[in-house]
Every structure is written in structure tokens, then in C-alpha cells.
N, C-alpha and C positions, 0 to 999 in steps of 0.2 A: 682317543679316550673312550673306554668302554667300562664304566664303573658299575659296581654292585650298589643297589639302592635299597635302603631300609626306611621304615616309617615308625615314628612315635605318634600315635593317634590313628584310629581306624574308623573315623567317621566318614561323611560323604566325600570330602575332598581327598583324604588320604586313600580311601578305598578306590576312588575313581582314578586318581593319579597313578596308583600302583597298577591298575588294570591297563591304563594307557601305556605305561612303560613296558609291562609284560607283553602286550600285543605288539610292541615295537622290538621285541626280542631282547630287552634289557633284563638282566638278572635281578629280580626283586628278592632280597634276602628274607624279608618278612616284617612282622608288625609287633610292636609292644603297645598295649593299651591298658588303661585302668579297668576297662571292661574286657574280661577274658573272652566273653562270647563274641564281642565285636571283633577282637583280634583274630579269633578262630574263623569267623565268617570272611574277613578280608583276606586272610591267608589262603583259605580254600579257594576264594574267587580269583586270586592271583597266582595260585600254585606255588606258594611260598610257605614260610613257617611262622609259628608263634614264639615270641620271646618272653621270658619271664622277668627280665631286667632291662633297663635302658642301656646299661653297659654292654650287655650281650649283643644287642642289635647294633650299637655303635661299633663295636669291635669287628663285626662281620661285614660292615658296609663302608664303601668308599664315600658315598653321598647319603646323608641322613636328612630326611624330611621330617620336620616337626609340624604336624598337621593337627594342631589342637586349637581351641578358641584363642583369639588374639591376646586376651588378658593373661593367658597361661604360657605363652611361648617363651618369654624370658625366664620364667621360673623353671620350665622344663630344661632349657639350655643350661641354666645355672646348676642343675642337678646332674649334668653329664660328668662322668669321671674325667678329670683334667688330664690324667696320664694317658688317656686313650684318644685325645683330641688331635694330636699332631698329625698333620697331613690330611685331615678329614675336611670334607665340604659339608657344611650344615646349612640347610635351607628351610625357609618357612613359606607359606602360601597366602599370607595376609595381603590384601590389596592396599591397606592403608598404612601399614607399619614398615619403616625402613629397616634394612638388614642391620645397620649399625646400632639401631635402638633395640632390636630383638636380641642381638648377640654382641654385647659390649666387650671391647678389647679382645675380640676373637683371634685377631692376628697374633697377639702376644702369646696365645696358646699354641701357635703354629698351625692354626686351622683357618678356614675361609668361610665367610658367611654371605648368603644370598637370599633375596626375596625372589621367588619364582611363582608368579601369579597368573592363573588362567583367567582371561577376560570373559567370564562365563558364569551364569548362575547355576551352580551345581545343586540339583534338586533331589537326586536319588542316588543312593550308594551303588546300585547295581546296573543302572541304565545310562546315567549321564556321561559315562566315559566314551560312549559311541560319538556323541556330539563334540566332546572335548578334543577328538582327533583333529578337528579342523579349526579350532579357535586360536586366537592370538594369545601368546604367553608374553608377559613382560618380566624382565630380570634387571636387578640392580644389586650391587654389593661390592665385595672385595675386588679391587682392580687386578690383583696378582693373577687370579685364575678366571677372570671374566671372559676372556677370549676362549679359553678351554670350555667353559660352560656353554657359551654361545655355540661353539663348534659342535659340541655333543648334542645339544637340544635340536639344532637345525639339521644335523645328520640323521636324527630320528624322524625327520619330515615334519617337525612342528614349526609353526609360524612364531618367530620370537623377535621382540623388539627390546632394546636396551633403553631404560629410562633413568632420569636423574632421581636419585633417592630423595632429594629435597622437594620433588614434585609429587611424591607418593600420595599425599592427602588430596591434591587437586586431581590427580589421576583417578583416585578412588571415587571422588565426588562425581567425575564424569561417568564412571561405570554405574554409580547409583542412579544418576539421572536417566541414563538409557535403560535401566532395568527396573529398580524399585519404584522410581518416580512415575514411570509409565504405568505400573500396576495401580498406583494411587489415582492417576488420571482416568484409567479405565473404570475404576470403582466410582469415581465422581460422575462419569457419564452414565454408568448403569443406574446410579441413584437418581439422577435427573430423569431418566426414562421411567423409573418407578413412580416418580411424582406425576408423570404424565399418564399413569394408569397401567403401565406394563407390570405383569407379575415379575418378581425378581429373576427367576430362571429365564423367562422370555426376554427380559431386558438385556441380559448378557448375550443370549443367542442372537438377538437382533443386531448387536454391535459387532459380532465376530467378523463378518465379511468385510465391513468397513475397516476394522482394526487390522486384520491380517493383510488385506489388500494394500493398505497404506504402508505397512511394514515392508511388504514385498517391493513396492515402488521405491521406497527410501533406499533399500538395499541395492536396487538395480541402478538408480540414477542419482541418488543423493538427495538431501533434504530440500535444497532450493528448487530443483526440477520437479520434485514430487509434490511440492506445496500447491494446494488448491484451496477453495473456500472463499468466504466473504472478505477476509483480510487480503488475500492475494489479488482478488478482483478490485479491491478498493471500495467495497460496498459498506460505507460508513453507516448507512441506515440500518442494515441488518445487525451490525455490531452493536448499535445503540439498542435495538430490540432485544438482543441477547442480554445485555446488562439490565434492561428494564424487567426482564423475566426472572432474573436471578435475585432472589430476595435475601439469601444468607450473606452476611457481611464478609466472612472468610472466603466464600465461594466467589464473590465479586472481586475481591483482591486477587485471588488466584487467576480468574479469567483475565483481568486487566494486565497482570504481569506476563502471562503467557502470550497475550495478544501483542504486548510491546515487543516481545522477542520475535513473534511472527512478522511484525512490521519490518524488522531488520532483515529477515529472510526475504520478504516480498520486495523490499527495496534493492536487495542484491540481485534478485531475479529480474526485476523491472526497474532499472535505474532511472528511466525517464518518466515513471509514473509518480503522481503526487499522492502521498498518503497522509497529508497534513490533517484532513478531516478525521481520520481514524485516530491519529495521535492526539488530537484535541479531545476526543471523546474519552479515551482511556486515561488521559491525564487530568480530566476535569472531575472534581469531587461531585459535580451534579451530572455525572455521565448518563444517568438514566433519563434525563429530561430532553435529550437531543432527539430530533426527528430525522 
């Protein structure tokens, strides 16, 4: 299977995916976008063409990616000329939306629908593609051509996993926790350092070695083996001091919930170690009074 691939939508994801495919010697037909400037830039970047209608790019493509905001995917699909759909493969790249929700009754039109999602935070239209070469892609959708799609994507050298469409929301929540939620936690730590007197720019810089080193260790050995700190050591007194120092109610709730999850990791790493004292502190409404 060596399909020609087109795109409706020339934003960060569409442009980056097009470049990934072009670099893998896939024929990228080109782009249609509401922004003619974005379409021109993406087409130039992928050595493809600009289309002035959705029907034109659909006609020229075997596989059509609809890379628009999630809320617009179904509307764009509904606007595709039905007489051109037969035999086509229609894809979106939403992490949270199932293919059957994005493309209702697509098989009745003689076409096949898939979600093909890169497990990666695409931040830039023209540079993120380099990192996307090595990320995991997940796919779910029409059973009839699923093996063909898997064969094509893996033949391109991409890491691909099939997932259950009914688990898309849970899958996307996992991605958000590993990406967006980590950003929030870093900001939380930065703000705490600012309360200690660090200028904002120095607070971020001071945390970088800790943050990046921890990420590297997790990637190398996994979360259990990489876990360090007072919870892993069973140091309940330090955990109590942390809670005493955190005055904001929401921040205290956040600390306690994350610490509860850390206890589970620590118990997995040290099954013979007793973490009851820490559990009592984080479960006690008077947690800040413990010594």
C-alpha cells in the first residue's frame, strides 16, 4: 500500500504530519485550508500543492487527513462530496475523538475512517516534525482496512499501536497527564520558589536540572525505579513539614493527592516498607499538625 495523502487543515498537526510523510517518501498531494496563506506555507514546506476546494484534494488523495480543531472535524467530513468518498480512507488526528464519532456511517459511503494520533505535543509547524519521526502513533477505526493502515504506517518506520476506540478518552487523559499536567506541576513548583524569594526567571532556571534529570531517569528506568524523595524514603516528618508550609487550600489538596499516588509507587518499589505514617498524614484533615 503506497497511498497519496492529502490534508484539510494546515495548522501545526497537518503541516507536521505532511512533512513526516514527505520525508518518508510518501506522495503528499497537498493542502486545503480556510487560510490560503497557511495552505501555501504547508504546501511549500512539503513540496506539494494548494487546493481551492475540499473536493479537489479528496479526489487526488487516497488517504485524506482532516487536521482541523476537534469541534470542526465532523462538519468538515459532512461537507465532503459523497460521490467522491468511495474507496477513500479518511483520517483525523484527535487524541480524544473516536473515528466513528468523527465520521458517522462512513462505511455506508464506501469509505473507511480512522483516528491516527501522534502521542506528542506538537508545538511548532515547521520544527516539531523532526521529533515526531520517533514518537508513538495510535490508530483505531474501520476494521476492514485496519491491517492495511497498520502495515502502511509501520512500513514507514513509525511506531504504531492499535487501541480500542472506546478507550480514546482514557487514552487522551493519560496523554494530558504526562504532558499538560506536568506543565501545571512545574508552574506550581516555580511559584513556590517565587514565594521563597526567587525572581520568576531564576525560579524556572533553578528547577530545570531537577526537572530534566528526573524526566531522563523516568525514560531510562521507569517511574518506580526513578522515584526518590521523602515519600520513597518513608520520611513522614518531612511530608508533614511540607503540608504545614503550604497555606493555599487548593495547593494542599494537590500535594496530598499526588503524594497518595507516590505512596502507591513507593510501595511497589519497596513492598516490605511501611508507609502507614505517611498515609495517615495525607488522609488526616489535620495533616499539618503532625510532627
